[in-house]
C-alpha positions as CSV (number, residue, x, y, z in Angstrom):
1,M,118.4,88.2,90.9
2,Q,118.1,86.6,87.5
3,Q,117.7,88.6,84.3
4,P,114.1,89.0,83.2
5,T,114.3,86.6,80.2
6,S,115.8,83.8,82.4
7,R,113.2,84.2,85.1
8,V,110.2,84.1,82.7
9,V,111.6,81.0,80.9
10,F,112.2,79.4,84.3
11,V,108.7,80.0,85.7
12,R,107.1,79.0,82.4
13,S,109.2,75.8,82.4
14,L,108.0,75.2,86.0
15,K,104.4,75.1,84.8
16,T,105.4,72.9,81.8
17,L,107.2,70.5,84.1
18,T,104.2,70.5,86.5
19,I,102.0,69.4,83.6
20,A,104.5,66.8,82.6
21,F,104.7,65.4,86.1
22,V,100.9,64.8,86.1
23,V,101.6,61.4,84.5
24,A,104.0,60.5,87.3
25,A,101.5,61.7,89.9
26,A,98.8,59.7,88.3
27,F,100.8,56.5,88.8
28,L,101.4,57.4,92.4
29,V,97.7,58.1,93.1
30,A,96.6,54.9,91.4
31,A,99.0,53.0,93.5
32,V,97.9,54.4,96.9
33,S,94.3,55.4,96.5
34,S,91.3,53.2,96.5
35,V,88.8,56.1,96.1
36,P,86.5,55.5,93.1
37,A,86.5,58.2,90.4
38,A,83.7,60.7,90.9
39,Q,81.5,61.1,87.9
40,A,79.2,63.9,86.9
41,Q,75.8,63.2,85.5
42,G,77.1,63.8,82.1
43,F,80.6,64.3,80.6
44,T,80.9,65.0,76.9
45,L,84.0,65.5,74.7
46,L,83.2,68.4,72.4
47,H,86.5,68.5,70.6
48,E,89.9,66.7,70.6
49,F,92.7,68.8,69.3
50,S,95.0,67.2,66.7
51,G,97.9,69.7,66.3
52,P,98.7,71.3,62.9
53,H,95.2,72.1,61.7
54,D,93.2,73.0,64.8
55,G,95.9,73.7,67.5
56,S,97.2,71.9,70.6
57,E,97.7,72.5,74.3
58,P,94.8,74.9,75.3
59,Q,95.9,76.3,78.6
60,A,93.1,78.8,78.9
61,G,89.4,78.0,79.4
62,P,86.8,79.1,76.8
63,V,84.5,82.1,76.8
64,M,80.9,82.0,75.6
65,D,78.9,84.4,73.5
66,R,75.1,85.0,73.9
67,A,74.3,82.3,71.3
68,G,76.2,79.7,73.3
69,N,79.2,79.4,71.0
70,L,82.6,78.9,72.7
71,Y,85.8,80.7,71.9
72,G,89.3,80.0,73.1
73,T,93.0,79.8,72.4
74,T,95.6,77.0,71.9
75,T,99.2,77.7,72.9
76,L,100.7,75.6,70.2
77,G,99.6,74.0,66.9
78,G,97.8,75.5,64.0
79,S,99.1,75.9,60.5
80,A,102.4,77.3,61.6
81,G,102.7,75.7,65.0
82,F,102.5,78.9,67.0
83,G,98.9,78.6,68.4
84,T,95.4,79.4,67.4
85,V,92.1,81.1,68.2
86,Y,89.1,78.8,67.7
87,K,85.3,78.8,67.8
88,L,83.1,75.9,68.7
89,S,79.5,76.1,67.4
90,R,76.6,73.7,68.0
91,A,75.6,71.6,65.0
92,G,72.6,69.5,65.7
93,S,73.6,67.2,68.5
94,G,77.3,67.9,68.1
95,W,79.8,70.7,67.8
96,I,82.0,72.0,65.0
97,L,85.3,73.7,65.5
98,T,86.4,76.5,63.3
99,T,90.0,77.9,63.5
100,L,89.5,81.6,63.4
101,Y,93.2,82.4,63.3
102,S,96.5,80.6,63.2
103,F,99.5,82.6,64.5
104,T,102.4,82.7,62.1
105,G,105.2,83.3,64.7
106,G,106.2,86.7,63.5
107,A,104.8,90.2,64.0
108,D,101.3,88.8,64.6
109,G,102.4,87.0,67.8
110,V,103.4,83.7,69.2
111,S,101.7,81.3,71.6
112,P,98.6,82.8,73.2
113,V,98.5,81.4,76.7
114,G,95.6,83.4,78.1
115,P,91.9,83.4,77.0
116,V,90.2,85.7,74.6
117,T,87.8,88.4,75.8
118,F,84.9,90.1,74.1
119,G,85.4,93.8,73.8
120,P,82.6,96.4,73.9
121,D,82.6,96.3,70.1
122,G,81.7,92.5,70.2
123,T,85.1,91.5,68.7
124,L,87.8,89.4,70.4
125,Y,90.8,90.6,72.3
126,G,93.7,88.7,73.7
127,T,97.5,88.4,74.2
128,T,100.3,86.3,72.9
129,S,103.3,85.5,75.2
130,G,105.8,86.1,72.4
131,G,106.2,87.5,68.9
132,G,105.2,90.9,67.8
133,A,107.5,93.7,66.6
134,H,110.0,93.0,69.3
135,G,109.4,89.3,69.9
136,L,108.2,89.9,73.5
137,G,104.5,89.5,73.1
138,T,101.4,91.3,71.9
139,V,97.9,92.5,72.6
140,F,95.7,91.7,69.6
141,N,92.2,92.2,68.3
142,L,90.4,89.6,66.1
143,H,87.3,90.4,64.1
144,P,85.3,88.7,61.3
145,P,86.3,89.4,57.7
146,P,84.7,92.5,56.2
147,S,83.0,90.6,53.4
148,V,80.8,87.5,53.4
149,C,82.9,84.3,53.3
150,H,81.4,81.3,51.5
151,S,84.1,78.8,52.5
152,T,83.9,76.4,55.4
153,E,87.1,77.9,56.8
154,C,86.9,81.7,57.0
155,P,89.8,83.2,58.9
156,W,89.2,86.3,61.0
157,V,91.3,89.4,60.6
158,E,93.9,90.0,63.3
159,T,95.2,93.4,64.3
160,V,98.1,93.8,66.7
161,I,97.2,96.8,68.9
162,H,100.3,96.7,71.0
163,S,103.7,95.0,70.7
164,F,105.6,94.8,74.0
165,S,109.2,96.1,73.8
166,G,110.6,95.1,77.2
167,S,110.6,98.3,79.1
168,D,106.8,98.5,78.7
169,G,106.4,94.8,79.6
170,Q,106.9,91.4,78.1
171,D,105.5,87.9,78.2
172,P,101.8,88.3,79.0
173,Q,100.5,85.1,80.3
174,Y,97.3,83.5,81.8
175,G,95.2,86.4,82.7
176,S,92.2,87.8,80.8
177,L,92.1,91.4,79.5
178,I,89.4,93.6,81.0
179,F,87.7,96.8,79.8
180,D,86.4,99.8,81.7
181,A,83.3,101.7,80.8
182,A,85.3,104.0,78.5
183,G,86.6,101.0,76.5
184,N,90.1,101.1,77.9
185,I,92.0,97.8,78.2
186,Y,93.7,96.6,81.4
187,G,96.1,93.6,81.8
188,T,99.4,92.3,83.1
189,A,102.8,91.4,81.7
190,A,104.6,88.7,83.6
191,G,108.0,90.2,82.8
192,G,109.6,93.3,81.6
193,G,109.4,96.9,82.8
194,T,112.3,99.0,83.9
195,G,114.5,98.0,86.8
196,C,114.4,94.3,87.7
197,G,112.0,93.4,84.9
198,C,109.6,91.9,87.4
199,G,106.4,92.5,85.5
200,L,103.7,95.2,85.5
201,V,100.1,96.2,85.2
202,F,99.2,98.2,82.0
203,K,96.4,100.2,80.5
204,L,95.7,100.6,76.7
205,T,93.8,103.7,75.6
206,K,92.3,104.1,72.1
207,S,92.6,107.3,70.1
208,G,91.4,107.0,66.6
209,N,92.8,103.8,65.1
210,S,95.7,103.5,67.5
211,W,96.2,102.5,71.1
212,T,98.6,104.0,73.6
213,E,100.0,102.0,76.6
214,T,100.4,103.4,80.1
215,V,102.2,101.5,82.8
216,L,100.0,101.7,85.9
217,Y,102.3,99.8,88.3
218,L,105.8,98.4,88.0
219,F,106.7,95.6,90.3
220,T,110.0,95.8,92.1
221,G,110.5,92.2,93.1
222,G,110.4,92.9,96.8
223,S,107.5,92.9,99.2
224,D,105.2,94.2,96.4
225,G,105.6,91.0,94.5
226,E,106.9,89.8,91.2
227,T,105.7,88.0,88.0
228,P,102.0,88.8,87.7
229,Y,100.8,85.8,85.7
230,G,97.0,86.4,86.2
231,G,94.8,89.3,85.1
232,V,93.3,92.1,87.1
233,V,89.7,92.7,88.1
234,F,87.8,95.9,89.0
235,D,85.7,96.6,92.1
236,S,82.7,98.9,92.1
237,A,84.9,101.9,93.1
238,G,87.3,101.4,90.2
239,N,90.2,99.8,92.2
240,L,92.1,97.0,90.5
241,Y,92.9,93.6,92.2
242,G,95.4,90.9,91.1
243,T,98.1,88.5,92.2
244,T,101.8,87.9,91.7
245,F,103.2,84.5,91.4
246,Q,106.3,85.1,93.6
247,R,108.1,87.5,96.0
248,G,106.1,89.3,98.6
249,A,107.0,89.0,102.3
250,N,107.3,85.2,102.1
251,D,108.5,84.8,98.5
252,S,105.2,82.9,97.7
253,G,103.3,85.6,95.9
254,T,100.9,88.3,96.8
255,L,97.3,89.5,96.3
256,F,97.3,93.3,95.7
257,Q,95.1,96.3,95.2
258,L,95.8,99.2,93.0
259,T,94.1,102.5,93.7
260,N,94.0,105.5,91.3
261,T,95.0,108.6,93.3
262,G,94.7,110.8,90.3
263,A,98.5,111.4,90.0
264,A,99.4,107.7,90.0
265,W,98.2,104.2,90.9
266,T,99.3,103.0,94.4
267,E,99.7,99.4,95.5
268,T,98.4,97.9,98.7
269,I,99.2,94.3,99.6
270,L,96.1,92.6,100.9
271,Q,97.8,89.2,101.4
272,S,101.4,87.9,101.2
273,F,100.9,84.2,100.8
274,S,102.7,82.0,103.3
275,G,103.6,79.3,100.9
276,S,104.2,76.2,103.0
277,G,101.7,77.4,105.6
278,D,98.0,77.1,105.7
279,Q,97.4,80.1,103.3
280,G,99.0,78.5,100.2
281,G,101.3,80.2,97.7
282,N,102.2,80.9,94.1
283,P,98.9,81.9,92.6
284,Y,98.9,81.6,88.8
285,D,95.7,83.5,88.0
286,G,93.9,86.4,89.5
287,P,90.9,86.7,91.8
288,V,87.2,87.1,91.1
289,F,84.5,89.1,93.0
290,D,81.1,87.9,94.1
291,Q,78.0,90.1,94.5
292,Q,78.8,90.8,98.1
293,G,82.3,92.1,97.4
294,N,84.2,89.0,98.5
295,L,87.3,88.0,96.6
296,Y,88.0,84.4,95.6
297,G,91.0,82.7,94.0
298,T,93.4,79.7,94.0
299,T,97.0,79.0,94.8
300,S,99.0,76.3,93.1
301,A,101.1,75.3,96.1
302,G,101.1,75.3,99.9
303,G,98.2,75.0,102.2
304,A,97.8,72.7,105.1
305,R,98.2,69.6,102.8
306,N,100.7,71.3,100.4
307,G,98.7,70.8,97.2
308,G,97.3,74.4,96.9
309,T,94.2,76.1,98.2
310,V,91.0,77.9,97.3
311,Y,90.9,81.2,99.3
312,Q,88.5,84.0,100.1
313,L,89.1,87.6,101.2
314,Q,86.1,89.2,103.0
315,P,85.9,93.0,103.4
316,S,85.8,94.0,107.0
317,G,85.7,97.6,107.9
318,N,88.8,99.1,106.5
319,G,90.5,95.8,106.1
320,W,90.1,92.2,104.8
321,I,89.7,88.8,106.5
322,F,91.6,86.0,104.8
323,N,90.0,82.5,104.8
324,V,91.1,79.2,103.2
325,L,87.9,77.5,101.9
326,Y,89.7,74.3,100.9
327,D,93.2,72.9,100.7
328,F,94.4,70.0,98.5
329,D,96.8,67.2,99.1
330,I,97.3,66.5,95.4
331,G,95.7,69.2,93.4
332,K,97.6,72.3,92.1
333,P,94.7,74.5,90.9
334,F,95.9,77.2,88.4
335,D,92.7,78.9,87.5
336,T,90.4,81.7,88.6
337,P,87.2,80.2,90.1
338,T,83.9,80.7,88.3
339,L,80.8,81.7,90.4
340,D,77.2,80.8,89.6
341,A,74.2,83.0,90.6
342,A,73.9,81.2,94.0
343,G,77.5,81.9,94.9
344,N,78.9,78.4,94.3
345,L,82.5,78.1,93.1
346,Y,83.7,76.0,90.2
347,A,87.3,75.4,89.3
348,T,89.8,72.7,88.2
349,T,93.0,71.1,89.5
350,S,95.8,70.1,87.2
351,E,96.8,67.1,89.2
352,G,93.9,66.3,91.6
353,G,91.0,63.9,91.6
354,A,91.0,60.2,92.2
355,N,93.5,59.5,89.4
356,G,96.0,62.4,89.8
357,T,95.3,63.6,86.3
358,G,93.1,66.6,87.3
359,N,89.5,67.2,88.1
360,V,86.6,69.7,88.1
361,F,85.2,70.5,91.5
362,M,82.5,72.7,93.1
363,L,82.5,74.5,96.5
364,T,79.1,75.1,98.0
365,H,78.5,77.5,100.9
366,G,76.2,76.4,103.6
367,S,75.5,77.0,107.3
368,N,78.4,74.8,108.3
369,G,80.9,76.4,105.9
370,W,82.0,75.3,102.5
371,T,81.4,71.8,101.1
372,Y,83.7,70.3,98.4
373,T,82.2,68.2,95.6
374,D,84.3,66.4,93.0
375,L,82.3,66.8,89.8
376,F,84.5,64.8,87.4
377,D,87.9,63.0,87.6
378,F,89.8,62.8,84.4
379,P,90.6,59.2,83.6
380,F,94.0,57.5,84.0
381,T,93.8,56.5,80.4
382,F,93.9,60.2,79.3
383,D,91.2,59.5,76.6
384,D,89.0,62.3,78.0
385,G,91.9,64.7,78.5
386,Y,94.0,65.5,81.5
387,A,95.7,68.4,83.2
388,P,93.1,71.1,83.1
389,V,94.7,74.5,83.9
390,G,92.1,77.0,82.6
391,S,88.9,78.3,84.1
392,V,85.5,76.8,83.3
393,V,82.5,78.7,82.0
394,L,78.8,78.1,82.8
395,D,75.8,78.4,80.5
396,G,72.2,79.3,81.6
397,A,71.3,75.6,82.1
398,G,74.1,75.0,84.5
399,N,76.4,73.1,82.0
400,L,80.1,73.6,82.5
401,Y,82.6,74.0,79.7
402,G,86.4,73.8,79.9
403,T,89.6,72.6,78.4
404,T,92.5,70.2,79.3
405,A,96.0,71.1,78.2
406,L,96.8,67.5,77.3
407,G,95.1,64.2,76.6
408,G,92.4,63.1,74.1
409,N,93.3,62.0,70.6
410,Q,96.9,60.7,70.7
411,T,98.1,61.4,67.2
412,N,101.6,61.4,65.8
413,N,101.4,65.2,66.1
414,C,100.9,64.9,69.9
415,P,102.4,61.6,70.9
416,D,102.9,62.4,74.6
417,G,99.4,62.0,75.7
418,G,97.3,64.0,73.2
419,C,96.9,67.6,72.3
420,G,94.1,68.6,74.7
421,V,90.3,68.7,74.6
422,V,87.3,70.9,75.1
423,F,84.7,69.3,77.4
424,E,81.2,69.7,78.7
425,I,79.9,68.6,82.1
426,S,76.1,68.5,82.6
427,P,74.5,68.8,86.0
């Protein structure tokens, strides 16, 4: 087995290479496909990242506050090149981006890959994949400056509430942080922990002005899985659910449940993905619940057509029934699906669509099963962005908002296809 650092670098490189190969896949799709690009009723570029000032390569999708403002992260770029946290606000008929924080590459963190999350106090929380006191990643809090700022650029104040040291985890990746009713934080680290360094699930508890980390579950790299890239989610009984990218019975990742027995958290494997079989394999992000208690998620590989899947787990008695809702031939979805009030699913693929450069799609449940609708295909020219890997968010009017990791404004700072974009799709 590889050492933890090597494994994390390898798997992260795998995703980076996957994004890079989108260009090659696009040429292949353009050569063999005569399917016209599907177009939504309205696609709008809200912002094109340019690198040094505002960031580049947003791998996470945005989150929305009650006023309709969008908040998100970029993995690279910003004033020091180590990523940013941004806010997009409506201004008349357009949008204005404000860089809330640029990471400096030191104790404050390096390269936030996952999204930010609103805490119970209304401020932002997130993770960085590197940096911190030990260079292995952080959990941070970001809040507005204490005094009124009269400048057009008013940086928020960052506080690192936990620096990973290796034995307590390292390299948190794509998943969101979540909170329980008491204000405790839960998340995953893709690497680190004692033993094989296969990653873990953690809890942060606040006492006064400090936070204490507890390791809830330590992955062993066997049938229980390894490398939890995505976040965890609660059910109504307080159990946690998440995924691992690899290992499990078929070395293609797992979907797990963690139950608090009082003395410890115990793991139950709900699904060991088959990889090359119909079930799919290698999920990058965690699942989501609907109002009926069903779990939904995506896998980046495998399935009947070997391009990844969208899956469902239905509770049935004391067990679960696993269903594949859709499988892709060229797709590779990385994100957690987003559900609307009617139970429709929205997600992205990094390499799918008519042009092989990614798309946004919807799955609708009807009497005859699930129907797939391609809402928007990112163009082969890359002008509107390409390679979306984060989740989308819905507003009350049914508009979708998301990011692409690449594409858009092709400046000297991002010569290989642009620095990424934030987009809106109107129904």
